[in-house]
C-alpha positions, 0 to 999 in steps of 0.5 A: 785740676788743669791739663798741665797739673794733671801732667805733673802729677802723673810725671811725679807719681811715675818717677816715684813708683819707679824708684819705689820699684827699684829700691824694693827690688835692689835696695835703697843704697844700690840705686842712684837717682840717675837710674831712676830718671833714666827709667822714668825717662826724665832728666836728673834735673827734672827728677829733682824738680819733683823731688828735692832729695833721693829720700823724698822719692819714696814718700810722694805722698807726704803732703797728702798725708799731712793734709789728711791728718789735719782733715781728720781733725777739721772735718770730724763729726759734730760732737766727735772729739779730736782724739775720736776723729784721729782714731777713725782716720788712722783706723781707716787710713792706708797705714792700717788698711793698705791695698796690698799688705805685701807691698806695704810690709816690703815698704816698711822693711825698706825703710827700716833697712835704710838709715837714710830712709829711717831718718827722713821718715822720722823728720817727716813724722816730726813735721806732722807733729808740729802741724797737728799740734797747731791744729789741735791748739786752734780747734780745742783752744788748749795751750800750745804745750798741751797741743804739742804733747797730745800731737806727740803722743798721738803720732808716737802711738800711731808709729808704735801700733803700725809697727806692732805685731797686731797693729789695729789692736795696738792702734785701738789700745793707743787711743784707749789710754789716750782718751781714758788715761792710764792709772797704774 
């Protein structure tokens, strides 16, 4: 990465970190983009060059996560199933192993407390479903409908597990059911 790209990445992260800090401190609805820009020492127009919406300020790594999910499918070990590759990825991801559990819990509480952030999060997760479905379709050679079904079930299962009282246990159960079926 060149100097210009490095500087842009640092500015983007700074803006997002400040926005997240303010949103956690005062609530999403109580913070304006102008306040975030001022504290980050950038113009509001600059802020919107990096983040197209107020909601996107808090999801600064959404493209990175999408790429990581696809990489879990593409770069899985030889002989490893797609489901096993995804299971391993999510189990090791920051979603289930956050560096700071307290901040992660506050972040999820913030998302749930804001209708705008909840809608944005669901739309982001839906985009992940579409890209994962394409990847599964290409990698496994299954029908488009089957790939879409698997992508939906995987990501809904991950979402369910991440909100569970025992997230890792719920994630393991999700993938067990997906791999083995449910015959009750």
